[in-house]
Phi, psi and omega in degrees: 000160177277121183284354178084001181277124187240002185241028181232103177304328179297312179295324179299325179299315179293320181298324181277356179072031184258018184250136181300153184301319184296324179287321177299321180293320177298316179296321180294332180274356182086015183262356180239080193227082179294321177201164188299314184298316179292322181299312180295321179298316180296319180296321180292324178290315187285343177293344177251017183298148180291342177272118184304322181293317179299313181298318180295317180294320179297316179297319179296319180293321177301319180294334184268357181298134180295120189302315184293313180295322179295315179298322179291321180292316181298339180281352180290147186296328185280354180287126180299147181300324180298319181293315181297316181298322180301312184284326177297321178296337177272003176096009179283126180270131178288141179245199174289138183306130179293137180287324180241106184250018183276325183289142178298148182286335176216134184229106178250038186299339179297337179299323183258013182291125180259010173074032179294130180285135178294141180233131183287155179300328182291336182270328184225149173285169180302317181297320180292318179298316182293326180296335182275354185273157173284168180301316182297319179295319179297320180298318180295319178293321179301323182278328190242352189279199184268170177301319179298317180293321178295323181295333177278313187289335179294342179265003183299144181291338177277116185297334179294322179293314179298321178296325178295323177300314182288347178263355184296131177292347180269350183294131182258163177298324178296322178294317180297319178299319179294319179296322181299337181266351184287135177261359180250026171250161180290153179301327182296325178297313180293326178295317180298320179293316184292342179257007179266120179297323181296313184285326182279005169287339181274118182297326179299323178292314180300311181297320180297318179294316182294324180280345184279118181295344180275345180294132177308136186303320181301322178291313182299315180296323179293324183275344184303325182296343182261001181272142182296156180302322180299314180289329177297321178298322178292321180294325181297338181254357185276112182278357180274340181273160180302144184303318179301324179289319180295320178297317179296322178293320178298315181299316181292319179297322179293318179297321180295321179293319180292329181286000000 
């Protein structure tokens, strides 16, 4: 079922069916759990997975969720109505809203533990430490880690890791603006930012995406109408951006002069 969560790129990956079976199975077992809201959303999606084992594990994990903690979490304002209704229909009683709803309600992360040895900060840089982690470990750091760690992980070749960065509750508008300007992130990252109504309310994000040659052209052309005339004139002369975007900028700049 659709859990109703619309502001999590990580959940969107699962919703679109773009996640490998082994990761889906870990999520269904409660071992891929960056935070409670995402965990419940993934379980609701995966209970209908086309793979019988994944679906069975998701249903089993839902049955094992601690009733009291679940009821307190479901009472929180940010929980989608679809998600709350699903569990209420199963007999879960709502409690007083939980003060801290970030931690997963069930954590079986040991299932996916690959035995990475801990390395101290003094021995390795942040990038080196993160490079040694498994995908699941990277996802958890992406959701809960520092700004420095997010700036490294958003460039990760695994799109699931990058999506986790964009789903982090700690991610700030300034960070998103900086990411929108990066030419060393994947196109999917820029696409996720460019299709988010919340993030594209920020003019700095819009301008950064349009100027970024890595942004998918369809996204850039759609956002061009929201760019100031001054910036459009600069885009019309920018040889680094895709030609269709530069032509569209020229046309708009010409129309502005005639007007």
